[in-house]
C-alpha atoms as one frame of an Amber mdcrd trajectory, in Angstrom:
protein
 -24.801  12.435   0.219 -24.181  10.691  -3.036 -24.087   7.108  -4.228 -21.326
   5.011  -5.714 -21.624   2.912  -8.916 -22.876  -0.039  -6.829 -25.745   2.100
  -5.526 -24.427   2.396  -1.967 -24.972   5.631  -0.089 -21.642   7.479   0.218
 -20.861   9.498   3.333 -17.660  11.522   3.564 -16.116  11.656   7.021 -13.746
  14.633   6.791 -11.273  14.670   9.682  -9.495  17.854   8.605  -8.696  19.787
  11.775  -9.480  16.912  14.143  -6.874  16.759  16.893  -8.276  14.261  19.379
 -10.716  11.432  19.986 -13.501  13.808  21.041 -13.194  15.639  17.730 -13.246
  12.357  15.826 -16.392  11.257  17.650 -18.067  14.612  16.979 -17.272  14.353
  13.256 -18.568  10.773  13.116 -21.791  11.798  14.867 -22.312  14.720  12.479
 -21.353  12.979   9.226 -23.372   9.849   9.940 -26.276  11.553  11.697 -25.834
   9.330  14.738 -28.541   9.444  17.427 -28.283  11.692  20.483 -27.645   8.647
  22.661 -24.398   7.874  20.763 -21.870   7.469  23.598 -18.866   9.027  21.817
 -16.522   6.158  22.734 -14.910   3.407  20.689 -17.447   0.700  21.571 -20.387
   2.983  20.820 -18.852   3.967  17.475 -18.321   0.317  16.534 -21.891  -0.516
  17.541 -23.399   2.381  15.570 -21.332   1.662  12.481 -22.407  -1.978  12.523
 -26.099  -1.209  13.134 -27.985  -0.369   9.921 -30.937   0.951  11.958 -28.903
   4.059  12.869 -27.356   4.641   9.443 -28.507   7.567   7.314 -31.889   7.120
   5.641 -31.832   4.629   2.781 -28.413   3.199   3.637 -29.743   0.039   5.300
 -31.375  -1.011   2.043 -28.654   0.162  -0.343 -25.470  -0.232   1.698 -23.191
   2.417   3.170 -19.756   3.505   2.011 -17.915   5.769   4.464 -14.955   7.576
   2.898 -12.591   8.945   5.557 -10.716  12.001   4.286  -8.320  14.460   5.874
  -7.135  11.807   8.322  -3.335  12.077   8.024  -2.738  14.946  10.494  -4.840
  13.221  13.144  -3.059   9.916  12.524   0.328  11.591  12.919  -0.661  13.622
  15.997  -2.407  10.728  17.785  -1.043   7.472  16.329  -2.382   5.270  19.137
  -5.883   6.718  18.806  -5.739   6.445  15.023  -4.767   2.776  15.285  -7.831
   2.152  17.454 -10.010   4.099  14.994  -8.762   1.948  12.114  -9.496  -1.191
  14.135 -13.013   0.067  14.907 -13.628   0.815  11.215 -12.378  -2.656  10.234
 -14.375  -4.446  12.937 -17.553  -2.565  12.053 -17.071  -3.404   8.380 -16.765
  -7.082   9.298 -19.860  -6.954  11.549 -22.093  -4.683   9.504 -23.519  -6.215
   6.362 -23.472  -3.620   3.627 -20.960  -1.351   5.395 -17.668  -0.392   3.801
 -15.183   2.071   5.313 -12.292   3.240   3.176  -9.534   5.783   3.569  -9.628
   8.571   1.039  -6.990  11.228   0.650  -4.937  11.733   3.798  -4.882  15.481
   3.435  -7.910  17.705   3.529 -10.065  17.718   0.444  -9.749  21.524   0.594
  -6.018  21.390  -0.178  -3.900  19.619  -2.789  -2.683  16.112  -1.863   0.558
  15.938   0.063   1.827  12.967  -1.946   2.398  12.820  -5.689   0.276  10.471
  -7.768
């Protein structure tokens, strides 16, 4: 994990290869180090994102920036699920002081971007 210029802890949530909600939840749990009791559903994800006590070490004090990358294929394959995921990210950002979730490149960071510029 790194930090941004504002000193927030930066976590990359890479969704490359994710094809369903279960895969998204698994990636969130791994990237954020969520506790074993994380329920792997939308409400549990929103609760964990908004709760600094379950964020990675040091993030509660410094803030947490989650950069979602490699999301485009999942969004295209499961548009309804992706819409819910975006709503969960937005709601958690509103509820969680110090939390920011932003979309990075839509393609995998392992491959060149699929859009110019």
